Structure formats: structure tokens, C-alpha cells
N, C-alpha and C positions, 0 to 999 in steps of 0.2 A: 422463508429466508434463503434465496438460493444463489451459495457464493461462486462466482465466474472464477475468480484466480486469487491466490493469497501469496504474498509474498512470502515465503519462508525464510528465503537469505537474507534481508533485512533483519527478521528475528533472530538470526545468529551473527549477525556482524553487526547491529545496532543494539545499543539499551533504549526501548521506546519509554519516553518521558512523560507524554499525555498523546491521546487520538482523539479527532476529531471526525464526526462523519458529515462528508457533503454530497451534494446532489452535483453531478456533472453535464456539462455541456456537449450533445451529442448530435450528428446526424442522424437521418434515420437508416441510413444504410449500417452506419457504426454500431446503431443498437441490433440489428440483426447480426450483426458478426459479434458483439460481445454475446449474446445466447448462444451463438455456435462455441462459443469457448476460446476464439482465434484473436488471444489478446496478449501482451506480452507486459507483466511492471516491473522486471528485474533491472533495468537501467532506467526505469523514472523516477522523478525528483520534483519538487514544487517549488514555487518562487513566487516572492509576490512583486507587482510590478502596476504602476500607476492604480493602486488602491483594490486592487483585484490577486484575487490567486488563481495563480494558474498551475499546470502539470504540463511538463518537458519528459521529450523523450516514451510518453505513453505509446505502445504500437499495437493499433488496433488493425488488422489486416482487412484490407478490401474485401466486401461482401459479393462473391462470386456470379450471383443474378442481378446485382443491381444495374440499372439502367441510365442511374445517375452519372454525373461526371466524376473521373476520380478522383480523389481525395488523398492529399499526403496523409500516410498512414502514421509521422511520428510528430504531426502538427500538435502545436499547444493547444491546450484544455481547457477553458475556463470552470472554475468548482463554485458551486453556489453554495454561499456561506452569509449565515446572519453577520450584521455587522460588527457586534460586539466579540462574535469569535475570529472575526479577520482583526480586531485591534488584540486579542490574547495572542492570536497566532504569530501577528506578527511581533510580538514583543517576545515571544519566545525563540521564534527564529533567529531576531536578532541577536540572540548573548551568541558569545563566541564558541565554535565547535558544535550547534545545534543545524541540525537540515530537517528538511521537510520530505517524508516518504511516502508513498502510497501503501497500506499492509495490506489491503483488500478489494478486490469488486464485486460488488453484490447486486443481487435486485430483492426490493424490499417486498411487503407484504401487498403494497399496492402496484406492482412493478416497474415503479422505476428504479435507473441504476444507478448508485449510490458509491462512493468511496471513502472508504475508513482511510484518513490522513495521520499519520503519527508525527510528533516532535521528536525525536534522535537523536541521538551520540552516539558517536563512532566506539564500539569496545575496544580494550588495549588487547594484546595479544596475550598478557598472561589471565586477564578475563577467561579467554575463549577456554583456555588450556585448565582453567582452576574449573569452569564448567564441567567439563569432561569428565574431570578426576571427581568430583563430588557424584555425577551420574553414576560411574564404574563402582564408586563404593555402594550407592543407593542399589545397584543391581546386585551387589554380594551380598549386603545385608541380608538382601528379599530370598538371595538364593539358600541361603543361610535358616531363615526362619524356614522357608518351605522344606529343609530336609529335616530340620527339628520338631517338625510336628508328625 
């Protein structure tokens, strides 16, 4: 599994409640751009419309050697999920405060581009501060143990 891009900002700003693996519908030149790593998922989000799941604001730069017509780099892209996964995802996203965010894009063993989509809830400011304080305390404890040996 080759991870192309991961959304670390989402892991900092959101609590991930549940994650799903989905295929993504891409044009041929977009796959080549993905393999080069010219993709940005920092502003991307998912939404459901017409019984389908789409990703919005996923920026895949145009492949420089492509002879095909230029595609919009931020066009909406359809996600490929099973029907029961879509129903579960719809139920989770419809709850107040939940959003669908891509966590990482990667190529699986068979060479298919996949997206890990998470149903997330935004962290409060005090949650972030608490996490930082906890991390600092763990560092102090580890340093103390290292000195005690």
C-alpha cells in the first residue's frame, strides 16, 4: 500500500468517529498526477447528493504531459461504496455536528486509488489544549525514566 497523501490537519482538528475505505472515480491523467503526488486534501470534504457520495474541493493538479482536455482540478469526484456503507454513512453524517472528511489517499495492492473517508466531529479548543498538556507530561515522564536508568 503506497500512501499518496494524508490529512494530518484533519486528525488535529477533528475526532474521527468512524472511517470507510472507498474507491474514487478519476480520469486517466488524474491517476498519473496522483502517482506523482500532486494532490491536496486539506480543504476537501464529502457530501451525499442523489443517493451518491461525492468529494468536493479535492485538488488534483493537471498532469503536465497530458494531451487530453484540461479538467477542473477541484471538480467533484464520485466515491465508490457499497449500498449498505452509503446508508450507514448517510445516517452518521445526518447527525448534527458530523462531517465527512478524507483522511488519506493511497494505492492498494492491486494498484487502485482508494480514499479513506472519516466521519468526524470538530474538536473543541479545550480538547486540543488537553491533548498538548497530556503529550508534554508523557515526555517528562519518559525523560525522567531515561535519567533514572
